mmCIF entry with sequence, helices, sheets and N, C-alpha, C, O atoms, coordinates in Angstrom:
data_MODEL
# 
_entry.id   MODEL 
# 
_entity.id                         1 
_entity.type                       polymer 
_entity.pdbx_number_of_molecules   1 
# 
_entity_poly.entity_id                      1 
_entity_poly.type                           'polypeptide(L)' 
_entity_poly.nstd_linkage                   no 
_entity_poly.nstd_monomer                   no 
_entity_poly.pdbx_seq_one_letter_code       MKCEICRKRIEETFLKKVLGTYVKDKKGKKHAVCFECQKKFPTKEELLKHI 
_entity_poly.pdbx_seq_one_letter_code_can   MKCEICRKRIEETFLKKVLGTYVKDKKGKKHAVCFECQKKFPTKEELLKHI 
_entity_poly.pdbx_strand_id                 A 
# 
loop_
_entity_poly_seq.entity_id 
_entity_poly_seq.num 
_entity_poly_seq.mon_id 
_entity_poly_seq.hetero 
1 1  MET n 
1 2  LYS n 
1 3  CYS n 
1 4  GLU n 
1 5  ILE n 
1 6  CYS n 
1 7  ARG n 
1 8  LYS n 
1 9  ARG n 
1 10 ILE n 
1 11 GLU n 
1 12 GLU n 
1 13 THR n 
1 14 PHE n 
1 15 LEU n 
1 16 LYS n 
1 17 LYS n 
1 18 VAL n 
1 19 LEU n 
1 20 GLY n 
1 21 THR n 
1 22 TYR n 
1 23 VAL n 
1 24 LYS n 
1 25 ASP n 
1 26 LYS n 
1 27 LYS n 
1 28 GLY n 
1 29 LYS n 
1 30 LYS n 
1 31 HIS n 
1 32 ALA n 
1 33 VAL n 
1 34 CYS n 
1 35 PHE n 
1 36 GLU n 
1 37 CYS n 
1 38 GLN n 
1 39 LYS n 
1 40 LYS n 
1 41 PHE n 
1 42 PRO n 
1 43 THR n 
1 44 LYS n 
1 45 GLU n 
1 46 GLU n 
1 47 LEU n 
1 48 LEU n 
1 49 LYS n 
1 50 HIS n 
1 51 ILE n 
# 
_struct_asym.id          A 
_struct_asym.entity_id   1 
# 
loop_
_struct_conf.conf_type_id 
_struct_conf.id 
_struct_conf.pdbx_PDB_helix_id 
_struct_conf.beg_label_comp_id 
_struct_conf.beg_label_asym_id 
_struct_conf.beg_label_seq_id 
_struct_conf.pdbx_beg_PDB_ins_code 
_struct_conf.end_label_comp_id 
_struct_conf.end_label_asym_id 
_struct_conf.end_label_seq_id 
_struct_conf.pdbx_end_PDB_ins_code 
_struct_conf.beg_auth_comp_id 
_struct_conf.beg_auth_asym_id 
_struct_conf.beg_auth_seq_id 
_struct_conf.end_auth_comp_id 
_struct_conf.end_auth_asym_id 
_struct_conf.end_auth_seq_id 
_struct_conf.pdbx_PDB_helix_class 
_struct_conf.details 
_struct_conf.pdbx_PDB_helix_length 
HELX_P HELX_P1 AA1 PHE A 35 ? LYS A 40 ? PHE A 35 LYS A 40 1 ? 6 
HELX_P HELX_P2 AA2 LYS A 44 ? HIS A 50 ? LYS A 44 HIS A 50 1 ? 7 
# 
_struct_conf_type.id          HELX_P 
_struct_conf_type.criteria    ? 
_struct_conf_type.reference   ? 
# 
_struct_sheet.id               AA1 
_struct_sheet.type             ? 
_struct_sheet.number_strands   2 
_struct_sheet.details          ? 
# 
_struct_sheet_order.sheet_id     AA1 
_struct_sheet_order.range_id_1   1 
_struct_sheet_order.range_id_2   2 
_struct_sheet_order.offset       ? 
_struct_sheet_order.sense        anti-parallel 
# 
loop_
_struct_sheet_range.sheet_id 
_struct_sheet_range.id 
_struct_sheet_range.beg_label_comp_id 
_struct_sheet_range.beg_label_asym_id 
_struct_sheet_range.beg_label_seq_id 
_struct_sheet_range.pdbx_beg_PDB_ins_code 
_struct_sheet_range.end_label_comp_id 
_struct_sheet_range.end_label_asym_id 
_struct_sheet_range.end_label_seq_id 
_struct_sheet_range.pdbx_end_PDB_ins_code 
_struct_sheet_range.beg_auth_comp_id 
_struct_sheet_range.beg_auth_asym_id 
_struct_sheet_range.beg_auth_seq_id 
_struct_sheet_range.end_auth_comp_id 
_struct_sheet_range.end_auth_asym_id 
_struct_sheet_range.end_auth_seq_id 
AA1 1 GLY A 20 ? LYS A 24 ? GLY A 20 LYS A 24 
AA1 2 LYS A 30 ? CYS A 34 ? LYS A 30 CYS A 34 
# 
loop_
_atom_site.group_PDB 
_atom_site.id 
_atom_site.type_symbol 
_atom_site.label_atom_id 
_atom_site.label_alt_id 
_atom_site.label_comp_id 
_atom_site.label_asym_id 
_atom_site.label_entity_id 
_atom_site.label_seq_id 
_atom_site.pdbx_PDB_ins_code 
_atom_site.Cartn_x 
_atom_site.Cartn_y 
_atom_site.Cartn_z 
_atom_site.occupancy 
_atom_site.B_iso_or_equiv 
_atom_site.pdbx_formal_charge 
_atom_site.auth_seq_id 
_atom_site.auth_comp_id 
_atom_site.auth_asym_id 
_atom_site.auth_atom_id 
_atom_site.pdbx_PDB_model_num 
ATOM 1   N N  . MET A 1 1  ? 0.847   -1.169  0.000  1.00 0.00 ? 1  MET A N  1 
ATOM 2   C CA . MET A 1 1  ? 0.000   0.000   0.000  1.00 0.00 ? 1  MET A CA 1 
ATOM 3   C C  . MET A 1 1  ? 0.893   1.232   0.000  1.00 0.00 ? 1  MET A C  1 
ATOM 4   O O  . MET A 1 1  ? 1.967   1.217   0.602  1.00 0.00 ? 1  MET A O  1 
ATOM 5   N N  . LYS A 1 2  ? 0.462   2.303   -0.670 1.00 0.00 ? 2  LYS A N  1 
ATOM 6   C CA . LYS A 1 2  ? 1.256   3.515   -0.782 1.00 0.00 ? 2  LYS A CA 1 
ATOM 7   C C  . LYS A 1 2  ? 0.543   4.689   -0.118 1.00 0.00 ? 2  LYS A C  1 
ATOM 8   O O  . LYS A 1 2  ? -0.685  4.735   -0.043 1.00 0.00 ? 2  LYS A O  1 
ATOM 9   N N  . CYS A 1 3  ? 1.342   5.626   0.355  1.00 0.00 ? 3  CYS A N  1 
ATOM 10  C CA . CYS A 1 3  ? 0.820   6.845   0.972  1.00 0.00 ? 3  CYS A CA 1 
ATOM 11  C C  . CYS A 1 3  ? 0.200   7.722   -0.115 1.00 0.00 ? 3  CYS A C  1 
ATOM 12  O O  . CYS A 1 3  ? 0.748   7.840   -1.211 1.00 0.00 ? 3  CYS A O  1 
ATOM 13  N N  . GLU A 1 4  ? -0.929  8.329   0.187  1.00 0.00 ? 4  GLU A N  1 
ATOM 14  C CA . GLU A 1 4  ? -1.616  9.179   -0.786 1.00 0.00 ? 4  GLU A CA 1 
ATOM 15  C C  . GLU A 1 4  ? -0.900  10.515  -0.991 1.00 0.00 ? 4  GLU A C  1 
ATOM 16  O O  . GLU A 1 4  ? -1.110  11.174  -2.009 1.00 0.00 ? 4  GLU A O  1 
ATOM 17  N N  . ILE A 1 5  ? -0.063  10.922  -0.043 1.00 0.00 ? 5  ILE A N  1 
ATOM 18  C CA . ILE A 1 5  ? 0.606   12.219  -0.135 1.00 0.00 ? 5  ILE A CA 1 
ATOM 19  C C  . ILE A 1 5  ? 1.985   12.090  -0.782 1.00 0.00 ? 5  ILE A C  1 
ATOM 20  O O  . ILE A 1 5  ? 2.255   12.733  -1.796 1.00 0.00 ? 5  ILE A O  1 
ATOM 21  N N  . CYS A 1 6  ? 2.857   11.263  -0.202 1.00 0.00 ? 6  CYS A N  1 
ATOM 22  C CA . CYS A 1 6  ? 4.241   11.177  -0.677 1.00 0.00 ? 6  CYS A CA 1 
ATOM 23  C C  . CYS A 1 6  ? 4.496   9.999   -1.612 1.00 0.00 ? 6  CYS A C  1 
ATOM 24  O O  . CYS A 1 6  ? 5.572   9.920   -2.203 1.00 0.00 ? 6  CYS A O  1 
ATOM 25  N N  . ARG A 1 7  ? 3.555   9.096   -1.762 1.00 0.00 ? 7  ARG A N  1 
ATOM 26  C CA . ARG A 1 7  ? 3.634   7.929   -2.655 1.00 0.00 ? 7  ARG A CA 1 
ATOM 27  C C  . ARG A 1 7  ? 4.688   6.908   -2.237 1.00 0.00 ? 7  ARG A C  1 
ATOM 28  O O  . ARG A 1 7  ? 5.077   6.056   -3.035 1.00 0.00 ? 7  ARG A O  1 
ATOM 29  N N  . LYS A 1 8  ? 5.155   6.992   -0.976 1.00 0.00 ? 8  LYS A N  1 
ATOM 30  C CA . LYS A 1 8  ? 6.082   5.974   -0.478 1.00 0.00 ? 8  LYS A CA 1 
ATOM 31  C C  . LYS A 1 8  ? 5.283   4.765   -0.019 1.00 0.00 ? 8  LYS A C  1 
ATOM 32  O O  . LYS A 1 8  ? 4.093   4.864   0.283  1.00 0.00 ? 8  LYS A O  1 
ATOM 33  N N  . ARG A 1 9  ? 5.953   3.629   0.029  1.00 0.00 ? 9  ARG A N  1 
ATOM 34  C CA . ARG A 1 9  ? 5.303   2.398   0.478  1.00 0.00 ? 9  ARG A CA 1 
ATOM 35  C C  . ARG A 1 9  ? 5.098   2.457   1.982  1.00 0.00 ? 9  ARG A C  1 
ATOM 36  O O  . ARG A 1 9  ? 6.022   2.803   2.719  1.00 0.00 ? 9  ARG A O  1 
ATOM 37  N N  . ILE A 1 10 ? 3.900   2.123   2.446  1.00 0.00 ? 10 ILE A N  1 
ATOM 38  C CA . ILE A 1 10 ? 3.583   2.107   3.860  1.00 0.00 ? 10 ILE A CA 1 
ATOM 39  C C  . ILE A 1 10 ? 3.849   0.705   4.387  1.00 0.00 ? 10 ILE A C  1 
ATOM 40  O O  . ILE A 1 10 ? 3.385   -0.286  3.822  1.00 0.00 ? 10 ILE A O  1 
ATOM 41  N N  . GLU A 1 11 ? 4.598   0.639   5.472  1.00 0.00 ? 11 GLU A N  1 
ATOM 42  C CA . GLU A 1 11 ? 4.908   -0.645  6.089  1.00 0.00 ? 11 GLU A CA 1 
ATOM 43  C C  . GLU A 1 11 ? 3.651   -1.252  6.706  1.00 0.00 ? 11 GLU A C  1 
ATOM 44  O O  . GLU A 1 11 ? 2.728   -0.542  7.104  1.00 0.00 ? 11 GLU A O  1 
ATOM 45  N N  . GLU A 1 12 ? 3.637   -2.588  6.775  1.00 0.00 ? 12 GLU A N  1 
ATOM 46  C CA . GLU A 1 12 ? 2.511   -3.307  7.364  1.00 0.00 ? 12 GLU A CA 1 
ATOM 47  C C  . GLU A 1 12 ? 3.029   -4.274  8.413  1.00 0.00 ? 12 GLU A C  1 
ATOM 48  O O  . GLU A 1 12 ? 4.170   -4.730  8.332  1.00 0.00 ? 12 GLU A O  1 
ATOM 49  N N  . THR A 1 13 ? 2.199   -4.587  9.396  1.00 0.00 ? 13 THR A N  1 
ATOM 50  C CA . THR A 1 13 ? 2.557   -5.597  10.386 1.00 0.00 ? 13 THR A CA 1 
ATOM 51  C C  . THR A 1 13 ? 2.318   -6.975  9.780  1.00 0.00 ? 13 THR A C  1 
ATOM 52  O O  . THR A 1 13 ? 1.832   -7.091  8.655  1.00 0.00 ? 13 THR A O  1 
ATOM 53  N N  . PHE A 1 14 ? 2.655   -7.995  10.516 1.00 0.00 ? 14 PHE A N  1 
ATOM 54  C CA . PHE A 1 14 ? 2.469   -9.349  9.988  1.00 0.00 ? 14 PHE A CA 1 
ATOM 55  C C  . PHE A 1 14 ? 0.988   -9.701  9.844  1.00 0.00 ? 14 PHE A C  1 
ATOM 56  O O  . PHE A 1 14 ? 0.654   -10.661 9.149  1.00 0.00 ? 14 PHE A O  1 
ATOM 57  N N  . LEU A 1 15 ? 0.102   -8.951  10.480 1.00 0.00 ? 15 LEU A N  1 
ATOM 58  C CA . LEU A 1 15 ? -1.340  -9.173  10.332 1.00 0.00 ? 15 LEU A CA 1 
ATOM 59  C C  . LEU A 1 15 ? -1.951  -8.261  9.272  1.00 0.00 ? 15 LEU A C  1 
ATOM 60  O O  . LEU A 1 15 ? -3.171  -8.120  9.191  1.00 0.00 ? 15 LEU A O  1 
ATOM 61  N N  . LYS A 1 16 ? -1.095  -7.646  8.465  1.00 0.00 ? 16 LYS A N  1 
ATOM 62  C CA . LYS A 1 16 ? -1.486  -6.758  7.359  1.00 0.00 ? 16 LYS A CA 1 
ATOM 63  C C  . LYS A 1 16 ? -2.170  -5.478  7.837  1.00 0.00 ? 16 LYS A C  1 
ATOM 64  O O  . LYS A 1 16 ? -3.009  -4.919  7.131  1.00 0.00 ? 16 LYS A O  1 
ATOM 65  N N  . LYS A 1 17 ? -1.810  -5.013  9.043  1.00 0.00 ? 17 LYS A N  1 
ATOM 66  C CA . LYS A 1 17 ? -2.300  -3.720  9.515  1.00 0.00 ? 17 LYS A CA 1 
ATOM 67  C C  . LYS A 1 17 ? -1.305  -2.648  9.085  1.00 0.00 ? 17 LYS A C  1 
ATOM 68  O O  . LYS A 1 17 ? -0.097  -2.883  9.070  1.00 0.00 ? 17 LYS A O  1 
ATOM 69  N N  . VAL A 1 18 ? -1.814  -1.485  8.739  1.00 0.00 ? 18 VAL A N  1 
ATOM 70  C CA . VAL A 1 18 ? -0.998  -0.396  8.230  1.00 0.00 ? 18 VAL A CA 1 
ATOM 71  C C  . VAL A 1 18 ? -0.323  0.338   9.383  1.00 0.00 ? 18 VAL A C  1 
ATOM 72  O O  . VAL A 1 18 ? -0.959  0.639   10.393 1.00 0.00 ? 18 VAL A O  1 
ATOM 73  N N  . LEU A 1 19 ? 0.985   0.629   9.225  1.00 0.00 ? 19 LEU A N  1 
ATOM 74  C CA . LEU A 1 19 ? 1.694   1.448   10.195 1.00 0.00 ? 19 LEU A CA 1 
ATOM 75  C C  . LEU A 1 19 ? 1.554   2.901   9.755  1.00 0.00 ? 19 LEU A C  1 
ATOM 76  O O  . LEU A 1 19 ? 2.491   3.493   9.220  1.00 0.00 ? 19 LEU A O  1 
ATOM 77  N N  . GLY A 1 20 ? 0.416   3.445   9.980  1.00 0.00 ? 20 GLY A N  1 
ATOM 78  C CA . GLY A 1 20 ? 0.041   4.787   9.584  1.00 0.00 ? 20 GLY A CA 1 
ATOM 79  C C  . GLY A 1 20 ? -1.410  4.957   9.968  1.00 0.00 ? 20 GLY A C  1 
ATOM 80  O O  . GLY A 1 20 ? -1.849  4.460   11.005 1.00 0.00 ? 20 GLY A O  1 
ATOM 81  N N  . THR A 1 21 ? -2.154  5.657   9.136  1.00 0.00 ? 21 THR A N  1 
ATOM 82  C CA . THR A 1 21 ? -3.562  5.868   9.442  1.00 0.00 ? 21 THR A CA 1 
ATOM 83  C C  . THR A 1 21 ? -4.360  6.011   8.156  1.00 0.00 ? 21 THR A C  1 
ATOM 84  O O  . THR A 1 21 ? -3.808  6.169   7.067  1.00 0.00 ? 21 THR A O  1 
ATOM 85  N N  . TYR A 1 22 ? -5.650  5.953   8.314  1.00 0.00 ? 22 TYR A N  1 
ATOM 86  C CA . TYR A 1 22 ? -6.585  6.234   7.225  1.00 0.00 ? 22 TYR A CA 1 
ATOM 87  C C  . TYR A 1 22 ? -7.317  7.519   7.560  1.00 0.00 ? 22 TYR A C  1 
ATOM 88  O O  . TYR A 1 22 ? -7.677  7.756   8.713  1.00 0.00 ? 22 TYR A O  1 
ATOM 89  N N  . VAL A 1 23 ? -7.538  8.359   6.534  1.00 0.00 ? 23 VAL A N  1 
ATOM 90  C CA . VAL A 1 23 ? -8.267  9.607   6.699  1.00 0.00 ? 23 VAL A CA 1 
ATOM 91  C C  . VAL A 1 23 ? -9.454  9.573   5.752  1.00 0.00 ? 23 VAL A C  1 
ATOM 92  O O  . VAL A 1 23 ? -9.299  9.277   4.567  1.00 0.00 ? 23 VAL A O  1 
ATOM 93  N N  . LYS A 1 24 ? -10.638 9.874   6.269  1.00 0.00 ? 24 LYS A N  1 
ATOM 94  C CA . LYS A 1 24 ? -11.832 9.916   5.431  1.00 0.00 ? 24 LYS A CA 1 
ATOM 95  C C  . LYS A 1 24 ? -12.077 11.338  4.944  1.00 0.00 ? 24 LYS A C  1 
ATOM 96  O O  . LYS A 1 24 ? -11.933 12.300  5.699  1.00 0.00 ? 24 LYS A O  1 
ATOM 97  N N  . ASP A 1 25 ? -12.447 11.458  3.675  1.00 0.00 ? 25 ASP A N  1 
ATOM 98  C CA . ASP A 1 25 ? -12.818 12.770  3.150  1.00 0.00 ? 25 ASP A CA 1 
ATOM 99  C C  . ASP A 1 25 ? -14.316 12.976  3.292  1.00 0.00 ? 25 ASP A C  1 
ATOM 100 O O  . ASP A 1 25 ? -14.998 12.161  3.913  1.00 0.00 ? 25 ASP A O  1 
ATOM 101 N N  . LYS A 1 26 ? -14.832 14.053  2.723  1.00 0.00 ? 26 LYS A N  1 
ATOM 102 C CA . LYS A 1 26 ? -16.260 14.387  2.850  1.00 0.00 ? 26 LYS A CA 1 
ATOM 103 C C  . LYS A 1 26 ? -17.168 13.314  2.272  1.00 0.00 ? 26 LYS A C  1 
ATOM 104 O O  . LYS A 1 26 ? -18.262 13.075  2.785  1.00 0.00 ? 26 LYS A O  1 
ATOM 105 N N  . LYS A 1 27 ? -16.712 12.665  1.200  1.00 0.00 ? 27 LYS A N  1 
ATOM 106 C CA . LYS A 1 27 ? -17.528 11.652  0.535  1.00 0.00 ? 27 LYS A CA 1 
ATOM 107 C C  . LYS A 1 27 ? -17.457 10.296  1.224  1.00 0.00 ? 27 LYS A C  1 
ATOM 108 O O  . LYS A 1 27 ? -18.197 9.381   0.864  1.00 0.00 ? 27 LYS A O  1 
ATOM 109 N N  . GLY A 1 28 ? -16.567 10.155  2.222  1.00 0.00 ? 28 GLY A N  1 
ATOM 110 C CA . GLY A 1 28 ? -16.448 8.904   2.945  1.00 0.00 ? 28 GLY A CA 1 
ATOM 111 C C  . GLY A 1 28 ? -15.369 7.983   2.412  1.00 0.00 ? 28 GLY A C  1 
ATOM 112 O O  . GLY A 1 28 ? -15.224 6.861   2.898  1.00 0.00 ? 28 GLY A O  1 
ATOM 113 N N  . LYS A 1 29 ? -14.607 8.431   1.423  1.00 0.00 ? 29 LYS A N  1 
ATOM 114 C CA . LYS A 1 29 ? -13.534 7.607   0.871  1.00 0.00 ? 29 LYS A CA 1 
ATOM 115 C C  . LYS A 1 29 ? -12.341 7.632   1.822  1.00 0.00 ? 29 LYS A C  1 
ATOM 116 O O  . LYS A 1 29 ? -11.981 8.685   2.347  1.00 0.00 ? 29 LYS A O  1 
ATOM 117 N N  . LYS A 1 30 ? -11.730 6.464   2.042  1.00 0.00 ? 30 LYS A N  1 
ATOM 118 C CA . LYS A 1 30 ? -10.571 6.366   2.920  1.00 0.00 ? 30 LYS A CA 1 
ATOM 119 C C  . LYS A 1 30 ? -9.287  6.575   2.127  1.00 0.00 ? 30 LYS A C  1 
ATOM 120 O O  . LYS A 1 30 ? -9.126  6.046   1.027  1.00 0.00 ? 30 LYS A O  1 
ATOM 121 N N  . HIS A 1 31 ? -8.379  7.354   2.704  1.00 0.00 ? 31 HIS A N  1 
ATOM 122 C CA . HIS A 1 31 ? -7.068  7.598   2.112  1.00 0.00 ? 31 HIS A CA 1 
ATOM 123 C C  . HIS A 1 31 ? -6.014  7.143   3.107  1.00 0.00 ? 31 HIS A C  1 
ATOM 124 O O  . HIS A 1 31 ? -6.086  7.490   4.286  1.00 0.00 ? 31 HIS A O  1 
ATOM 125 N N  . ALA A 1 32 ? -5.032  6.368   2.647  1.00 0.00 ? 32 ALA A N  1 
ATOM 126 C CA . ALA A 1 32 ? -3.957  5.889   3.512  1.00 0.00 ? 32 ALA A CA 1 
ATOM 127 C C  . ALA A 1 32 ? -2.863  6.946   3.601  1.00 0.00 ? 32 ALA A C  1 
ATOM 128 O O  . ALA A 1 32 ? -2.465  7.529   2.593  1.00 0.00 ? 32 ALA A O  1 
ATOM 129 N N  . VAL A 1 33 ? -2.379  7.186   4.828  1.00 0.00 ? 33 VAL A N  1 
ATOM 130 C CA . VAL A 1 33 ? -1.337  8.176   5.058  1.00 0.00 ? 33 VAL A CA 1 
ATOM 131 C C  . VAL A 1 33 ? -0.246  7.535   5.912  1.00 0.00 ? 33 VAL A C  1 
ATOM 132 O O  . VAL A 1 33 ? -0.543  6.867   6.903  1.00 0.00 ? 33 VAL A O  1 
ATOM 133 N N  . CYS A 1 34 ? 1.012   7.737   5.532  1.00 0.00 ? 34 CYS A N  1 
ATOM 134 C CA . CYS A 1 34 ? 2.124   7.149   6.275  1.00 0.00 ? 34 CYS A CA 1 
ATOM 135 C C  . CYS A 1 34 ? 2.412   7.938   7.550  1.00 0.00 ? 34 CYS A C  1 
ATOM 136 O O  . CYS A 1 34 ? 1.892   9.034   7.758  1.00 0.00 ? 34 CYS A O  1 
ATOM 137 N N  . PHE A 1 35 ? 3.249   7.354   8.389  1.00 0.00 ? 35 PHE A N  1 
ATOM 138 C CA . PHE A 1 35 ? 3.583   7.935   9.677  1.00 0.00 ? 35 PHE A CA 1 
ATOM 139 C C  . PHE A 1 35 ? 4.335   9.260   9.525  1.00 0.00 ? 35 PHE A C  1 
ATOM 140 O O  . PHE A 1 35 ? 4.112   10.182  10.310 1.00 0.00 ? 35 PHE A O  1 
ATOM 141 N N  . GLU A 1 36 ? 5.220   9.372   8.531  1.00 0.00 ? 36 GLU A N  1 
ATOM 142 C CA . GLU A 1 36 ? 5.999   10.595  8.332  1.00 0.00 ? 36 GLU A CA 1 
ATOM 143 C C  . GLU A 1 36 ? 5.112   11.760  7.903  1.00 0.00 ? 36 GLU A C  1 
ATOM 144 O O  . GLU A 1 36 ? 5.275   12.876  8.397  1.00 0.00 ? 36 GLU A O  1 
ATOM 145 N N  . CYS A 1 37 ? 4.183   11.513  6.995  1.00 0.00 ? 37 CYS A N  1 
ATOM 146 C CA . CYS A 1 37 ? 3.272   12.574  6.551  1.00 0.00 ? 37 CYS A CA 1 
ATOM 147 C C  . CYS A 1 37 ? 2.316   12.964  7.673  1.00 0.00 ? 37 CYS A C  1 
ATOM 148 O O  . CYS A 1 37 ? 1.883   14.113  7.764  1.00 0.00 ? 37 CYS A O  1 
ATOM 149 N N  . GLN A 1 38 ? 2.000   12.011  8.512  1.00 0.00 ? 38 GLN A N  1 
ATOM 150 C CA . GLN A 1 38 ? 1.138   12.286  9.652  1.00 0.00 ? 38 GLN A CA 1 
ATOM 151 C C  . GLN A 1 38 ? 1.838   13.238  10.620 1.00 0.00 ? 38 GLN A C  1 
ATOM 152 O O  . GLN A 1 38 ? 1.184   14.070  11.248 1.00 0.00 ? 38 GLN A O  1 
ATOM 153 N N  . LYS A 1 39 ? 3.165   13.124  10.745 1.00 0.00 ? 39 LYS A N  1 
ATOM 154 C CA . LYS A 1 39 ? 3.931   14.042  11.594 1.00 0.00 ? 39 LYS A CA 1 
ATOM 155 C C  . LYS A 1 39 ? 3.990   15.438  10.984 1.00 0.00 ? 39 LYS A C  1 
ATOM 156 O O  . LYS A 1 39 ? 3.882   16.434  11.699 1.00 0.00 ? 39 LYS A O  1 
ATOM 157 N N  . LYS A 1 40 ? 4.164   15.515  9.650  1.00 0.00 ? 40 LYS A N  1 
ATOM 158 C CA . LYS A 1 40 ? 4.272   16.801  8.966  1.00 0.00 ? 40 LYS A CA 1 
ATOM 159 C C  . LYS A 1 40 ? 2.971   17.588  9.034  1.00 0.00 ? 40 LYS A C  1 
ATOM 160 O O  . LYS A 1 40 ? 2.985   18.802  9.237  1.00 0.00 ? 40 LYS A O  1 
ATOM 161 N N  . PHE A 1 41 ? 1.858   16.903  8.865  1.00 0.00 ? 41 PHE A N  1 
ATOM 162 C CA . PHE A 1 41 ? 0.543   17.552  8.815  1.00 0.00 ? 41 PHE A CA 1 
ATOM 163 C C  . PHE A 1 41 ? -0.320  16.996  9.944  1.00 0.00 ? 41 PHE A C  1 
ATOM 164 O O  . PHE A 1 41 ? -1.014  15.998  9.744  1.00 0.00 ? 41 PHE A O  1 
ATOM 165 N N  . PRO A 1 42 ? -0.296  17.617  11.125 1.00 0.00 ? 42 PRO A N  1 
ATOM 166 C CA . PRO A 1 42 ? -0.953  17.033  12.304 1.00 0.00 ? 42 PRO A CA 1 
ATOM 167 C C  . PRO A 1 42 ? -2.486  17.035  12.277 1.00 0.00 ? 42 PRO A C  1 
ATOM 168 O O  . PRO A 1 42 ? -3.102  16.206  12.948 1.00 0.00 ? 42 PRO A O  1 
ATOM 169 N N  . THR A 1 43 ? -3.116  17.934  11.527 1.00 0.00 ? 43 THR A N  1 
ATOM 170 C CA . THR A 1 43 ? -4.576  17.978  11.547 1.00 0.00 ? 43 THR A CA 1 
ATOM 171 C C  . THR A 1 43 ? -5.158  17.286  10.318 1.00 0.00 ? 43 THR A C  1 
ATOM 172 O O  . THR A 1 43 ? -4.496  17.149  9.289  1.00 0.00 ? 43 THR A O  1 
ATOM 173 N N  . LYS A 1 44 ? -6.398  16.858  10.448 1.00 0.00 ? 44 LYS A N  1 
ATOM 174 C CA . LYS A 1 44 ? -7.088  16.169  9.361  1.00 0.00 ? 44 LYS A CA 1 
ATOM 175 C C  . LYS A 1 44 ? -7.272  17.087  8.158  1.00 0.00 ? 44 LYS A C  1 
ATOM 176 O O  . LYS A 1 44 ? -7.165  16.639  7.016  1.00 0.00 ? 44 LYS A O  1 
ATOM 177 N N  . GLU A 1 45 ? -7.545  18.354  8.399  1.00 0.00 ? 45 GLU A N  1 
ATOM 178 C CA . GLU A 1 45 ? -7.752  19.308  7.309  1.00 0.00 ? 45 GLU A CA 1 
ATOM 179 C C  . GLU A 1 45 ? -6.496  19.492  6.481  1.00 0.00 ? 45 GLU A C  1 
ATOM 180 O O  . GLU A 1 45 ? -6.560  19.561  5.254  1.00 0.00 ? 45 GLU A O  1 
ATOM 181 N N  . GLU A 1 46 ? -5.339  19.573  7.155  1.00 0.00 ? 46 GLU A N  1 
ATOM 182 C CA . GLU A 1 46 ? -4.076  19.717  6.438  1.00 0.00 ? 46 GLU A CA 1 
ATOM 183 C C  . GLU A 1 46 ? -3.776  18.476  5.606  1.00 0.00 ? 46 GLU A C  1 
ATOM 184 O O  . GLU A 1 46 ? -3.301  18.590  4.476  1.00 0.00 ? 46 GLU A O  1 
ATOM 185 N N  . LEU A 1 47 ? -4.046  17.299  6.149  1.00 0.00 ? 47 LEU A N  1 
ATOM 186 C CA . LEU A 1 47 ? -3.819  16.065  5.400  1.00 0.00 ? 47 LEU A CA 1 
ATOM 187 C C  . LEU A 1 47 ? -4.688  16.013  4.161  1.00 0.00 ? 47 LEU A C  1 
ATOM 188 O O  . LEU A 1 47 ? -4.210  15.663  3.082  1.00 0.00 ? 47 LEU A O  1 
ATOM 189 N N  . LEU A 1 48 ? -5.951  16.355  4.300  1.00 0.00 ? 48 LEU A N  1 
ATOM 190 C CA . LEU A 1 48 ? -6.862  16.300  3.150  1.00 0.00 ? 48 LEU A CA 1 
ATOM 191 C C  . LEU A 1 48 ? -6.499  17.348  2.107  1.00 0.00 ? 48 LEU A C  1 
ATOM 192 O O  . LEU A 1 48 ? -6.722  17.124  0.917  1.00 0.00 ? 48 LEU A O  1 
ATOM 193 N N  . LYS A 1 49 ? -5.943  18.493  2.521  1.00 0.00 ? 49 LYS A N  1 
ATOM 194 C CA . LYS A 1 49 ? -5.560  19.523  1.569  1.00 0.00 ? 49 LYS A CA 1 
ATOM 195 C C  . LYS A 1 49 ? -4.413  19.034  0.671  1.00 0.00 ? 49 LYS A C  1 
ATOM 196 O O  . LYS A 1 49 ? -4.355  19.386  -0.507 1.00 0.00 ? 49 LYS A O  1 
ATOM 197 N N  . HIS A 1 50 ? -3.513  18.232  1.222  1.00 0.00 ? 50 HIS A N  1 
ATOM 198 C CA . HIS A 1 50 ? -2.349  17.766  0.459  1.00 0.00 ? 50 HIS A CA 1 
ATOM 199 C C  . HIS A 1 50 ? -2.639  16.499  -0.342 1.00 0.00 ? 50 HIS A C  1 
ATOM 200 O O  . HIS A 1 50 ? -1.813  16.092  -1.159 1.00 0.00 ? 50 HIS A O  1 
ATOM 201 N N  . ILE A 1 51 ? -3.782  15.872  -0.128 1.00 0.00 ? 51 ILE A N  1 
ATOM 202 C CA . ILE A 1 51 ? -4.146  14.697  -0.911 1.00 0.00 ? 51 ILE A CA 1 
ATOM 203 C C  . ILE A 1 51 ? -4.709  15.165  -2.183 1.00 0.00 ? 51 ILE A C  1 
ATOM 204 O O  . ILE A 1 51 ? -5.094  14.353  -3.024 1.00 0.00 ? 51 ILE A O  1 
# 
């Protein structure tokens, strides 16, 4: 799986859980975001602006 912002590969645990987060937009679509981008853009609004 790739980050929607930086397009880097997101690491997964052995149970296929993402080491990052998912952010929902207004329409309810989920976007995967890596841990580094989550640090750069701390609020949900900032993350959605860069997607």
